[in-house]
C-alpha positions in Angstrom: 47.7 132.9 74.3 47.9 135.3 77.3 50.3 134.7 80.2 48.2 133.4 83.1 48.9 133.6 86.8 47.5 132.6 90.1 47.0 135.6 92.4 47.1 134.7 96.1 45.2 136.9 98.6 44.8 136.2 102.3 42.1 137.6 104.5 40.3 137.2 107.9 38.0 134.3 107.1 36.4 132.1 104.5 33.2 134.1 104.2 35.2 137.3 103.6 37.2 135.4 100.9 34.1 134.2 99.2 32.6 137.7 99.1 35.8 139.1 97.6 36.0 136.2 95.1 32.4 136.9 93.9 33.2 140.6 93.4 36.5 139.9 91.5 34.9 137.2 89.3 31.8 139.3 88.6 34.0 142.2 87.6 36.0 139.9 85.4 39.3 140.4 87.2 39.5 136.6 87.4 38.0 133.7 85.6 37.6 131.7 88.8 38.7 131.6 92.5 39.6 128.8 94.8 39.2 129.3 98.6 41.1 127.5 101.3 38.8 128.3 104.3 41.4 128.1 107.0 45.1 128.5 107.0 47.4 129.6 109.8 49.5 132.6 109.3 52.6 133.4 111.3 54.2 136.7 110.5 55.9 139.8 111.9 53.7 142.9 112.0 54.7 146.2 113.6 57.5 144.5 115.6 55.4 141.7 116.9 55.1 138.1 115.9 51.5 137.4 115.0 49.9 133.9 114.8 46.3 133.9 113.5 43.8 132.0 111.4 43.1 133.4 107.9 41.6 132.3 104.6 43.5 132.0 101.4 42.0 133.0 98.0 43.6 131.9 94.8 42.5 133.7 91.6 43.1 132.4 88.1 43.7 135.4 85.8 46.0 137.1 83.3 49.3 138.5 84.2 48.5 141.9 82.7 45.6 142.3 85.2 47.7 141.8 88.4 48.4 145.5 89.1 44.8 146.5 88.7 43.7 143.5 90.8 46.1 144.7 93.6 44.5 148.1 93.4 41.0 146.7 93.6 41.8 144.4 96.4 43.4 147.3 98.4 40.1 149.2 98.0 38.1 146.3 99.3 40.4 144.8 102.0 40.3 145.6 105.7 44.1 145.0 106.1 46.5 147.9 106.0 48.9 145.9 103.8 47.0 142.9 102.3 48.8 139.9 100.9 48.4 140.1 97.1 51.0 138.3 95.0 51.0 136.6 91.6 52.6 133.3 90.9 53.4 132.5 87.2 51.7 129.5 85.6 54.4 127.8 83.7 52.1 125.4 81.9 48.6 123.9 81.9 45.9 122.5 79.7 45.8 124.9 76.8 42.0 125.0 76.7 41.9 125.9 80.4 44.4 128.7 79.9 42.5 130.0 77.0 39.3 129.9 79.1 41.0 132.1 81.7 41.9 134.6 79.0 38.4 134.6 77.5 36.7 135.0 80.9 38.7 138.0 82.1 38.2 141.6 81.2 39.7 143.2 78.1 39.3 146.9 79.0 
């Protein structure tokens, strides 16, 4: 069974996140995506503390696709340095994990 991960991506709003999710699932980079429509991000950017609403996208995918997902997201994202990070899944329903592997690209 393939190693699975959750890839977290943040962006400007829920509609943007839904559009990106559709592209990444359609292109088989992820089996599915969950969208949290509004989070609040506080971070340092270019020497300033920023405090802004964002949306959070969580992709279920294979670990071996993360680098390519990061490249694809960078192509599509409006941020200079988008948040794209993978969190390992240490367990789960075997049938669900197998479904993730089956529904993601093999090329």
